[in-house]
Legacy VTK file of the C-alpha trace (Angstrom):
# vtk DataFile Version 3.0
C-alpha trace
ASCII
DATASET POLYDATA
POINTS 337 float
83.380 31.264 -0.579
86.095 29.004 -2.089
85.918 26.630 0.918
82.197 26.290 0.557
82.546 25.335 -3.108
85.207 22.828 -2.252
82.961 21.025 0.349
80.092 20.975 -2.067
82.242 19.323 -4.734
83.480 16.697 -2.308
80.007 15.783 -1.178
78.894 15.556 -4.801
81.752 13.273 -5.697
81.157 11.119 -2.659
77.475 10.695 -3.438
78.283 9.888 -7.032
80.760 7.211 -5.969
78.208 5.697 -3.573
75.585 5.589 -6.310
77.951 3.880 -8.720
78.890 1.299 -6.038
75.256 0.561 -5.293
74.490 0.157 -8.973
77.413 -2.214 -9.415
76.295 -4.370 -6.495
72.719 -4.478 -7.785
73.891 -5.549 -11.210
76.081 -8.247 -9.682
73.189 -9.584 -7.636
70.945 -9.665 -10.697
73.594 -11.508 -12.660
73.985 -14.026 -9.844
70.227 -14.579 -9.635
70.109 -15.059 -13.403
72.887 -17.645 -13.266
71.162 -19.541 -10.463
67.890 -19.495 -12.429
69.629 -20.850 -15.491
71.190 -23.639 -13.444
67.816 -24.610 -11.947
66.196 -24.585 -15.376
68.918 -26.758 -16.807
68.538 -29.283 -14.018
64.759 -29.353 -14.443
65.073 -29.896 -18.184
67.628 -32.695 -17.820
65.609 -34.489 -15.105
63.427 -37.437 -16.371
59.814 -36.488 -16.741
57.556 -37.799 -14.011
60.338 -38.975 -11.696
58.728 -37.109 -8.834
54.952 -37.112 -8.603
52.943 -35.626 -5.809
49.695 -37.454 -5.122
47.495 -36.158 -2.330
50.389 -34.309 -0.702
52.868 -37.190 -0.863
55.869 -37.314 -3.162
56.853 -40.599 -4.726
60.386 -41.889 -4.723
62.427 -40.905 -7.836
62.913 -44.613 -8.507
59.195 -45.291 -8.756
57.479 -45.244 -12.126
54.117 -43.501 -11.933
51.068 -45.290 -13.295
49.786 -43.799 -16.564
46.760 -41.627 -16.255
43.511 -43.039 -17.617
41.439 -40.657 -19.610
37.703 -40.938 -19.218
34.611 -38.930 -19.720
32.864 -37.964 -16.458
29.544 -38.399 -18.224
30.207 -42.060 -19.096
32.503 -43.341 -16.370
30.850 -45.606 -13.819
33.157 -46.641 -10.972
30.717 -49.166 -9.549
30.489 -50.936 -12.910
34.278 -51.083 -13.141
34.566 -52.543 -9.658
31.815 -55.083 -10.358
33.417 -56.208 -13.618
36.706 -56.768 -11.851
34.925 -59.027 -9.370
32.891 -60.893 -12.018
33.056 -64.596 -11.298
33.741 -67.206 -13.950
31.879 -70.508 -13.557
33.455 -73.613 -15.069
31.372 -76.571 -16.236
32.851 -80.002 -16.950
31.524 -81.949 -19.909
32.481 -85.395 -21.173
33.120 -86.396 -24.756
31.519 -88.576 -27.408
28.074 -88.897 -25.818
25.657 -89.071 -28.717
24.058 -85.770 -29.648
25.063 -84.162 -26.365
28.775 -83.769 -27.015
30.929 -84.861 -29.926
33.705 -83.589 -32.179
32.769 -81.869 -35.419
34.734 -82.138 -38.663
37.179 -79.499 -37.418
37.824 -81.309 -34.165
35.880 -78.859 -31.987
33.565 -80.120 -29.266
29.914 -79.429 -30.108
26.502 -80.806 -29.197
23.337 -80.069 -27.272
25.290 -79.878 -24.010
27.340 -76.951 -25.305
24.257 -75.228 -26.740
22.367 -75.580 -23.461
25.200 -74.234 -21.299
25.599 -71.184 -23.528
21.861 -70.452 -23.538
21.213 -70.885 -19.796
24.295 -68.959 -18.688
23.333 -66.123 -21.010
19.848 -65.967 -19.472
21.342 -66.136 -15.971
23.808 -63.349 -16.743
26.806 -65.391 -15.645
30.118 -66.086 -17.337
30.470 -69.839 -17.951
33.412 -71.720 -19.444
33.270 -75.335 -20.619
36.071 -77.789 -19.901
36.290 -81.302 -21.341
37.006 -83.824 -18.595
36.967 -87.595 -18.031
33.628 -88.728 -16.621
35.341 -90.303 -13.611
36.519 -86.849 -12.471
32.858 -86.038 -11.792
31.664 -89.391 -10.459
33.660 -92.524 -9.757
32.826 -96.133 -8.958
34.624 -99.466 -8.803
33.772 -103.092 -8.244
31.884 -103.757 -5.014
32.053 -100.132 -3.858
29.373 -97.451 -3.671
29.693 -94.534 -6.044
31.720 -91.610 -4.797
32.447 -88.104 -5.972
35.133 -87.690 -8.612
38.272 -85.809 -7.712
37.597 -82.939 -10.130
34.271 -81.962 -8.600
35.213 -82.829 -5.033
38.429 -80.780 -5.209
36.720 -77.798 -6.840
38.470 -77.969 -10.196
35.163 -76.806 -11.664
31.764 -75.716 -10.391
29.497 -78.265 -12.045
29.257 -81.358 -14.227
26.553 -81.429 -16.879
24.183 -84.256 -17.688
24.166 -86.320 -14.495
21.079 -88.206 -13.445
20.037 -87.675 -9.840
20.079 -90.941 -7.888
19.733 -91.554 -4.176
23.431 -92.322 -3.850
24.451 -89.211 -5.733
22.133 -86.931 -3.778
23.963 -87.924 -0.618
27.122 -86.445 -2.121
26.075 -83.694 -4.520
23.303 -81.231 -5.325
21.313 -81.219 -8.564
19.711 -78.487 -10.612
16.286 -78.509 -12.160
16.211 -81.350 -14.712
16.419 -80.629 -18.416
16.212 -84.238 -19.706
13.632 -86.950 -19.092
14.649 -90.196 -17.316
17.169 -92.037 -19.461
16.492 -95.404 -21.073
18.917 -98.214 -20.187
19.703 -101.459 -22.011
21.986 -104.454 -22.112
24.494 -104.639 -24.962
25.745 -107.972 -26.223
26.097 -110.178 -29.292
22.933 -111.441 -31.047
21.023 -114.121 -29.191
21.514 -112.678 -25.723
18.635 -113.069 -23.248
18.314 -109.784 -21.340
15.861 -111.222 -18.820
18.315 -113.714 -17.351
21.880 -112.621 -16.577
22.602 -115.306 -14.001
26.328 -116.054 -13.947
27.092 -113.469 -16.628
30.102 -111.165 -16.489
28.715 -107.650 -16.683
30.537 -104.541 -17.895
29.685 -101.105 -16.482
31.046 -97.620 -17.095
32.708 -96.173 -13.990
30.777 -93.302 -12.448
27.703 -93.677 -14.662
24.280 -94.128 -13.075
23.931 -97.520 -14.802
25.659 -99.267 -11.909
25.112 -102.390 -9.817
22.340 -100.692 -7.835
20.413 -99.959 -11.021
20.709 -103.561 -12.230
19.593 -104.835 -8.814
16.356 -102.875 -9.219
15.366 -104.508 -12.519
12.638 -106.785 -11.140
11.996 -108.495 -14.456
15.616 -109.677 -14.777
16.752 -112.964 -13.195
20.233 -112.883 -11.683
20.057 -109.115 -11.202
22.057 -109.350 -7.947
25.350 -109.654 -9.786
28.250 -110.953 -7.637
31.108 -108.461 -7.287
33.449 -110.937 -8.959
31.342 -110.728 -12.114
31.418 -106.937 -12.360
33.986 -105.161 -14.549
34.410 -101.422 -14.995
35.327 -99.519 -18.139
36.370 -95.870 -18.077
34.542 -94.868 -21.276
31.754 -96.187 -23.537
34.362 -97.099 -26.160
36.247 -99.168 -23.602
33.026 -100.935 -22.635
32.485 -101.882 -26.283
36.028 -103.246 -26.471
35.421 -105.374 -23.365
32.309 -106.884 -24.970
34.066 -107.569 -28.250
37.180 -109.155 -26.729
35.178 -111.363 -24.355
36.222 -109.698 -21.101
32.507 -109.447 -20.303
29.421 -111.210 -21.601
27.272 -108.131 -21.636
27.495 -104.400 -21.118
24.912 -102.301 -19.280
24.482 -98.610 -20.088
22.120 -95.825 -21.092
21.288 -95.704 -24.773
22.505 -92.114 -25.137
25.926 -93.164 -23.877
26.696 -96.023 -26.240
24.305 -95.996 -29.181
26.803 -94.298 -31.480
29.722 -96.320 -30.157
28.133 -99.660 -31.145
27.000 -98.528 -34.584
28.652 -100.458 -37.396
29.502 -103.303 -34.997
27.912 -106.696 -34.344
26.937 -105.687 -30.786
23.190 -105.281 -30.301
20.863 -103.513 -27.882
18.570 -105.597 -25.603
15.615 -105.800 -24.970
13.477 -104.175 -27.644
11.830 -101.925 -25.048
13.813 -99.891 -22.500
14.538 -100.456 -18.835
14.504 -97.619 -16.302
16.448 -97.468 -13.052
14.305 -97.459 -9.919
14.210 -94.421 -7.640
16.282 -92.392 -10.059
15.383 -88.833 -10.946
16.016 -86.857 -14.098
19.140 -85.388 -15.611
20.555 -81.996 -14.698
23.632 -80.187 -13.445
25.574 -81.781 -10.584
27.489 -79.613 -8.099
29.068 -79.695 -4.680
26.619 -78.897 -1.938
28.575 -75.780 -0.952
28.556 -74.275 -4.450
26.063 -71.602 -5.564
26.141 -72.505 -9.257
22.781 -74.302 -9.277
20.939 -71.284 -7.911
22.259 -69.195 -10.801
21.637 -71.978 -13.321
18.047 -72.576 -12.149
17.277 -68.876 -12.482
18.584 -68.818 -16.043
16.896 -72.108 -16.934
13.502 -70.876 -15.710
13.861 -67.775 -17.879
14.796 -69.948 -20.842
11.722 -72.127 -20.334
9.251 -69.302 -19.703
10.387 -67.459 -22.833
9.835 -70.548 -24.975
13.464 -70.516 -25.994
14.211 -73.860 -24.309
11.681 -75.695 -26.455
13.059 -74.023 -29.572
16.583 -74.946 -28.493
15.602 -78.608 -28.147
13.781 -78.630 -31.486
16.733 -77.019 -33.246
19.169 -79.415 -31.575
17.258 -82.430 -32.909
17.847 -81.093 -36.401
21.409 -79.921 -35.849
22.678 -82.839 -33.742
20.051 -85.523 -34.411
22.385 -87.501 -36.642
24.299 -88.365 -33.438
21.317 -89.644 -31.466
18.124 -88.658 -29.702
17.621 -85.622 -27.467
14.771 -86.116 -24.998
14.176 -82.795 -23.249
11.734 -82.341 -20.396
8.359 -80.961 -21.403
8.339 -77.183 -21.325
LINES 1 338
337 0 1 2 3 4 5 6 7 8 9 10 11 12 13 14 15 16 17 18 19 20 21 22 23 24 25 26 27 28 29 30 31 32 33 34 35 36 37 38 39 40 41 42 43 44 45 46 47 48 49 50 51 52 53 54 55 56 57 58 59 60 61 62 63 64 65 66 67 68 69 70 71 72 73 74 75 76 77 78 79 80 81 82 83 84 85 86 87 88 89 90 91 92 93 94 95 96 97 98 99 100 101 102 103 104 105 106 107 108 109 110 111 112 113 114 115 116 117 118 119 120 121 122 123 124 125 126 127 128 129 130 131 132 133 134 135 136 137 138 139 140 141 142 143 144 145 146 147 148 149 150 151 152 153 154 155 156 157 158 159 160 161 162 163 164 165 166 167 168 169 170 171 172 173 174 175 176 177 178 179 180 181 182 183 184 185 186 187 188 189 190 191 192 193 194 195 196 197 198 199 200 201 202 203 204 205 206 207 208 209 210 211 212 213 214 215 216 217 218 219 220 221 222 223 224 225 226 227 228 229 230 231 232 233 234 235 236 237 238 239 240 241 242 243 244 245 246 247 248 249 250 251 252 253 254 255 256 257 258 259 260 261 262 263 264 265 266 267 268 269 270 271 272 273 274 275 276 277 278 279 280 281 282 283 284 285 286 287 288 289 290 291 292 293 294 295 296 297 298 299 300 301 302 303 304 305 306 307 308 309 310 311 312 313 314 315 316 317 318 319 320 321 322 323 324 325 326 327 328 329 330 331 332 333 334 335 336
């Protein structure tokens, strides 16, 4: 009986000891897991936010800085519009300076005039983004003594898409393309001191503006003028209307030849006069429009916008308003619309 009790006590003690050992091990494991969890949490907290970003199953390098997320409303977001706006082309248009009512500086020094108004209106109708740049005329069209006109470096090299206000001549059409005209054929005159005979320029030294349509070919077509085939030695080129006036005044040339819109304001308040009383017109010359390289699509866009401007009646209103707003600088002779 006593032996049986003794075995029972031993087994009980043994089981108790085993239970205590198991409990101790379990507690130790739990403590270890807790410590590891705390270490992981501490590392996660101390790690810079966003250093690892998974995008479509790929993890970025810790050194890379993720792009900020863009919040948008699914109901308003239009991906195609965003892509189209990023590809929106900007067209640049070159314009000269100090050409009557078409372009001049206002009291604040800003360039204004009918040319600026027209570009803004047509480009708006065409739905294109146009920017105006002021450039020397010779960067659009260039000419020199005894040589045919040639394209200016700015337009030929693609510095801009178009030049505004160039009259289409046969020579120019060989080089460039022209839009629908917005001005009537321009009147041309001789400019000299009082007493000049515009119908006989034999032996006269003639001043021209480089690149302008009023060139040697235009003079040669004036049937009513004797001596119209001016020898190359008697031709002198100015770069601007103001320089042409200076050449007349200092005696470099006997007479200047230009369109009225180009020089009428330049000669005001001087003793240089306009001859004859009625205008000349260059033979085989078209009307005035936008001039572009032949491989440029600007004119197709411009013509579309211009036609909308005309059909809406806005072009006529624009011309009428310009005569009031810019008329103090000279005439504006728009095509009939």
